[in-house]
C-alpha positions in Angstrom: 0.1 -0.1 -0.1 1.2 3.4 -0.3 2.2 5.9 2.0 -1.1 8.8 2.3 0.5 12.4 4.4 -2.9 12.8 5.1 -2.4 15.7 7.5 -2.5 17.8 3.6 -6.0 18.7 1.9 -3.4 16.5 -1.1 -3.1 13.5 0.5 -6.3 13.1 2.0 -7.9 13.2 -1.1 -5.5 10.7 -2.3 -5.9 8.4 0.1 -10.1 8.4 0.0 -9.7 7.7 -3.9 -7.5 4.7 -3.3 -10.0 3.4 -0.4 -12.5 4.0 -3.0 -11.0 1.9 -5.4 -9.5 -0.7 -3.9 -12.7 -1.4 -1.8 -11.4 -0.3 1.6 -14.9 0.5 3.5 -12.7 0.9 6.8 -10.2 3.1 5.2 -12.6 5.4 3.4 -14.8 5.7 6.7 -11.7 6.8 8.6 -11.6 10.0 6.5 -15.1 10.9 8.0 -15.2 13.1 11.7 -17.7 10.4 14.1 -20.3 12.9 14.4 -19.6 14.0 10.5 -23.1 14.5 7.8 -22.9 12.9 4.2 -25.2 14.0 1.3 -26.1 11.5 -0.9 -30.1 12.7 -1.6 -30.6 12.3 1.7 -28.7 13.5 5.2 -26.5 10.6 6.7 -25.5 11.7 10.4 -22.5 9.9 12.2 -20.4 7.0 11.4 -23.1 4.1 11.3 -25.0 5.9 8.9 -22.6 6.9 6.7 -21.0 3.5 6.9 -23.9 2.0 4.4 -23.3 5.0 1.8 -19.3 4.1 1.8 -20.0 0.2 1.4 -21.8 0.8 -2.0 -19.3 3.0 -2.9 -16.2 0.8 -2.4 -18.6 -2.4 -3.9 -18.7 -0.2 -7.2 -14.4 0.8 -6.6 -14.5 3.6 -9.0 -11.0 5.4 -10.2 -12.1 8.2 -9.3 -10.0 10.9 -11.1 -10.0 15.2 -10.6 -8.3 18.1 -10.2 -5.7 18.7 -7.2 -7.6 20.4 -4.1 -6.5 24.1 -3.7 -5.0 25.1 -0.8 -6.1 28.3 0.2 
């Protein structure tokens, strides 16, 4: 596994994308704060609710690409 510097926005995004691509639900879920809110057409609150959405995304194992986060 790659070594991701999750203390930077770029590293955190790279890690999340890596987790989705390889179906790592727990890794992707670790990117969320325990009191996070996730929107996917409905409002999911907390890790237990968010986990359901992340499981569905990870099952697809998408190769997510996009722009590098802009630092302000």
